[in-house]
N, C-alpha and C positions, 0 to 999 in steps of 0.2 A: 252597239258592242264596242267596248274599249279596245284600243289597238296599242301594242307595244312591240319593240324590237325583239325582246327576249322574254319568254315566260319560263320560269324555272319551277319544276315540281319537286318540292323538298327543300328544307333549310338546314341540312346537316353541314358538316365541314366541306362537302362538295358544293351544295346548293348555295349556302350563304356567301362563300368565297366567290363563286361564279357571279352572284348578283352584285357584290361590291366591285369586283373588277370590271364588270360590264358598265356599271355606273361611272367608274373612273374614266372609262373610254368614251363616255358621252352617249351611251346607248340607253334607251328607255327600257326599264326592266321591272317586272312584277314577279313575286314569289308566291306560290300557293303552298300553304302548310296547314295540315289538319291538326297537328299537335303543337307542342311548345317549340319555339325557335331554337335551333341548334341541333335538332335531330337526336338520334340515339347517343352520339358521342358526348355532347354536352349535358344531356339530361339523364341518360341511362347507361353510359358506357365509360369512355375515357376519363372524364372529369370526376364524376361522383365516386368511381372506384378508387381513384387516386386519393380522394379525400378520406375514404374509409381506410386505405392503406396507411395514410399519414397518421390517423388515429391509432392504428395498430402499432406503428413504429413508436409513437409517443408512449403507448402502454408498455412496449418492450423495454424502452429506456428507463421508464419509471420503475419497473419490476427489477431491473438489473442496475439500478443507480449506484449500488455499493461498488460496482466494478469501476465506476468513474469517481469514486470518493465522495459521493453524495448520499447522505442518510435521509431516507423518507420514513417517517413514523406512520404507523397504521397500515391497514390493508390497502393495496392498490388494485382496483378492479374496474372493469369497463362499465360504463353506463350506455347500453346499446341504443336506447332511445335518443340520448344526446348525441351519440356518434352518428346515427342515421340523420338526425335533424341537421347536424353540421354539414354532412354530405349533401343533403337536399338543398341546404342554403347556398353552398358553393355552386351547385348546378344551376340554381335559380338565378344567382348573380351573373353567371356566364351567359345564360339565356337572355337576360335583360341587356347584357352587353351587346349581343347581336342585334337586338331591337334598336338600341342606340345607334349602332353602326348603320343600320338600314335608314334611319331618319337622317343621319348625318350625310349620307350619300344619295338620298333621294330615291331609295328603293321602295316600291309599293308592295306592301304585304297584304295578301288576300287569305283570310282564314277559311279553310274548308278542304274537302276531298276533291282532288283534281283528276280528271280523266280526259284522254285525248279523243276528241270527236272526229277530227280529220287533220291532215297536215296543215298547220296554221291555225287551228282552233282548239281551245281547251274549255271544258265545262267544269265549273267549280261549285260544289254543293256545300253550303254552310250547315252547321249543326242544327239550325232551325228549319232546314229544308229548303231554304231559298237558293236559287240557282242563278249564276251569272256566266256568261260566255265571254272569253277573251280571245281576240285575234292577235296572233303572234307570228312574226316573220320566222322566228326560230324558237323551238321548244327544247329545253334541256331536262332530261329525266335524271333526277338525283335523289331517288327515294330510299336509298340505303338498303339495309338488310335487317332481318329479324332472327331471333333464336330458332334454330332447327329443333324439331321435336323427334325424339327417337321412337320408333314403333313399339319397342319393348318397354319403354319408360315414358309414356305420354305425360306432358306437363299438366298437372291439375291445380297448381298454385298452392297446394298444401303439403302433400307427401312428396311430390316431384315438382321442383321449381326450376325456372330459368334464371338467367342473370338478373332479370328485373326483380324477381322475388328475393334473390340473394342480396340485392342492394338495400332492401328495406325490411330486414327481419324485425319482428316484434320482440322476440326473445333470442337468446343464444342457444342453439341446439346442443344437447349433450354430445351427440354424434352426428356427423354429416358425411355422406358418401358423395364424392364428386366423380362424375363420369366424364372423362376427357381431360387431358393435361396440357392443352394449348394455353395461350395467354390467359383466357378467361378462367379456365379450370384451375390453373396453377396459382393465379393471383387470389382467387377466392379460397383456395385450400390454405394458403398462408394466412389470409385474413382471419378465417374462422379458427384456425389453430391458435393464432395470437389472442383471439377472444376467449380461448379456453376450451373450445370444442375438441373432441376426439375426431380426427379427420382421416378418411381413407380416400386416397387419390387413385383412380382406376384408369389405366391406359391400355387400349387395344394393341397398340404397336409395342415394339421392343424397348423403346425409350420414352421417357416423358419429354415434353416439349420437342416432339419428334422432328420438327423442321429445323431445329438448331444443330450445331456441331455436336458430335457424340460425346466429346470430352466435356462440353458445357452441360449437356444433359446429365452426365454422370455426376458432375459436381453439384448440380441443383438437387439431384436425388440424395446425395450425401447430406447436404444442408437441410433438406426437408426431413430426412430421417432423424438427424440430430435434433431437430425441432420437435420431433414426436409425431410427424405425419407418417402414416402407413402408406407406402408407395407400392402399387401393384402394376407391373408392366406385363405385356403379353397376356393380358387378362380380358376376356370377352364376356361382357354382361349379357346373359341369356334371357333375363327377365326380371321384373320387379313386381312383387306381390305384396299384399297386406296381411299382417298377422297381429291381431289385437290393436289395430289402428296404426301400426308402425310398418314402414316399408322394409321388405326383405329382398335383398339382391342375390340372385344366383349367378355366380361368376365362375367361368371356366378358365382354368390356368394350366400351365404345363405340369403342375403337380396334381391336378384333378379339379373337381368341382368344389367351390367354397361358397358357403352361405354367409352373408353379411347383413346384420340388422343395424338400422340407423333410425334416427328421428326424422331425417329429411334427406332427400336425394337431390343433388344439383345436376341437372343435365347441361353439360358444357361441351357438347360435341359439334360445335360449329354454328353457322348462320346460313340463312337462305335469302336470296335477293327479293326485294319487294317489287315485283314486276307484274303480278297478276291483278286483274281487275281494273287496270288503268287505261285500257283501250289499245295496248300495243299490238296485240295479235289482230285486232279488228282493222287496224289501218295498215297492216302488212309489214310490221317491223320484224326483221329476221331475228330469231332467238335460238340459243343453244343451251339446253339444260337450265332454262329459266333466266339466262343472262342475255343481255342485248349485244348483238354483234355490231361492232363499230369499226370505222377506218382509223387512220392515223390522226385525223382531226376530230375524232370522237363522234362522227356523224353516223347514224344508223343506215340501214338499207333504204329508208324513206327520207327523201331530201327534206331538210329543215328540222328533222328530229334528231337530237343528240343525246348522249348518255355518258355519265361519269360516275366514278365511285364503285360501290359494292354491287351495282347492277350490271357491271361489265366484267369481263374475264381478266382482271388485273388484281394485284394484291389488295385484299379487303382491309385497308388501313386508312385512318383518317387523313394522314399527311399525303397519302397517294391521291385520295379524292380531291384534296385542296389543290395539289399540283395539277391534276387533270382539269380542274375547274378553270384555272388560269389559262392553260394552254388552249382549252376548248373555246373560251370566250375571245381570246386574242385571235384565234383563227377565224371566228365569226366576224370579228372587227376588221378583217383584211390584213392582219399582221402575219408574220412568218415566225411563229414561236419555235424555239429549239425543242425538239422532241424529248420526252422523258426517257431517261436511261433506266429501264426497269431492272437492269442488272446491278443497279447501285441504290437500291431502296433499303434504308435502315429498318430494322425490326427491334422492338423493345418489349420486354416483359418486366413488370414492376413488382416482382416478388422480392424477398430478402434472402439471399443476395439478388440484385437486379441482373437482368440478362439483356445484352444488346449485340447486334450483329449486322454485318453487311457483306455482300459478295458470297462466294461459294464456300462450302464446307470442305474440310480435308477429304472426307469420303468422296465428295463430288469431284474434287481435283484428281484423286486417284482413278476414279471411273473414267474421267475424260482423258487420262493419260498425260496430264500436264506435268512437266518437270518443275517441281516446286520445292520450296524450303519453308520450314515452320520456325517461328520464334515465339517463345512463351515467357511470360514474367508473372510469378505468383504474387498475390497480395500479402502473403506472409512475409515478403521481403520489402514491402512498401511502408515507408515511415508514416505516411498520412493514414493508410489503412490501419496500421498498428495503433496510432494515436486515437483513431476513431473507434477502436475496438471491433473493427469489421475486417477480419483477415481472411475470410473465405473467398476464394475465387482467383481469377487470373485474367490476363490479356493474352490472346493468341492471334498472331498475325500469320497469314499465308502469303508468300511472295512467289511470283513466277521466277524460277531460278535463272532463266535466260535474260529477262528484261529487268528484274528486281522490282517490278511494279507489284503493289499490294492487290491481290485478287480475292482475299477474304479476311475478315476480322471478326473475332468471336470473343466477346467479353462477358465475364460474369463476376459480379462483385459490387461493392459499395459505390453508388452514384454513377455506374457506368453508362446509364442512359443519357447522362449529361455530357459525356465525352465522345460518344460514337459519331457525332456530327463532324468532328475534326477528321476522322478517318474517311467519312463519306466525301468530304471536300477534297481530301488528299487523293482519293481514287478518281474523282471527277477530273482533277488536274493532271493525272498521270504521275503523281509523286512516287518516287521510289523509296525503298526501305532506307537506303543511304541518306536520302534527303531528310527523312524523319530523324535519323540518328544525328545529323548535323544541324537540326533545329533545336535550339536550346529550350527546354521545357522548365517551367518553374518548379522549385522544390520547397517544401514537400507538397505534392499534389497527387491525386489519383491519376491524372492525365499523363504524368511522366512514365507510368507503366507502359504506355504505348511506345514511347521512345526506347525503353528498356527491351520491350519485345522485339522491336525492329533491330536493335543491336544484337539480340540473341540470334536473329536470322543469319548474321555474319560472324557469330562467335565473338562478339565484342561486348557482351553484356557485363556490366561492372558489379552489380549488387547481388548476384547469385553465383 
């Protein structure tokens, strides 16, 4: 039986980062993966969706080229097979990139389904049925999550699809109903609307993207409606039935019950951790609601078994999984890594306009009784946004009125996912709103809206 220092189950942004960091630290490491390298993120999530959204953006600019002084003759229309092929190609290249990194760093890849036999031993079953056992001083579970299926709208791959089906459509549906308006639901709503579909976005709670600041949610609702997306909030889908081969949704709203007919339904109501069937319960790992309970070093209740990413009770985000991977492995190696500040995790949604945030919302600040100030700067006043033809949105900063530290940042607009990291860094360093005001930002840029919003906190904003 082969022996390694660390055996990692799963090769997503948690698993592959853990493997590479472990190898950098001189540990022997193997990774068990039953599917393509990179996990859901690289193959069926973060990366291929962004490729689809880029095609949608290119289509949008082509259709509206006259606004930029560019004349395009003939019809501009999407080729969905080519768009999907490009997306799959991007994902494939990224997956092969992980394979290259494994070889470069001496990480051993074992293809097959892994299950924990006992602390320190993992069984890996290949597709051909062959089995091998690996002895590992430490086991890291990084198996990620899968789409959750709603009881009233079970995924059948045809009438009701998950994000995987939404990524590889053979045709563009005339009408699609999206259940759930989180990042997945909202991004696909915008993508399919850009492709020409009639889109109905249905959210059970009072606001779309309900985890975001209410003003951001309201702005995205306006932008979506302007784009032709029907947005339904406080809407409870009671069931999905078939009529003449088409799904029919029964939706309960404040105005009464509404019936919606669509060509396809996208179930985008969250994910569930991939923790069943891999031996966790059998070896005594403590679980809560399907997630593994871990300590500050990501070790489970069973010594030598660790867990990171979507299988533990932390934000289900790729960058969180990667950060946890590094901290977990460094702890195993005997280092003393700085703990992750889970109050300073950025969130991004790649709709048009984009959404990015960090810290608490204004509603949360009120509920906590914090003495705070708000500064906002609209992109209607941004020269760069105006030049780009992307004036929807704003930057909103929330500062503690007593300390002037930024406690929340909520951005919606053009390319805001690319500038949120600056605010995250500022929060980590305890930067105050006055510090941001006194930091010269380049003009014209989208990022200078952060400086303007900070100035608005102190009634010093110039351009509005």
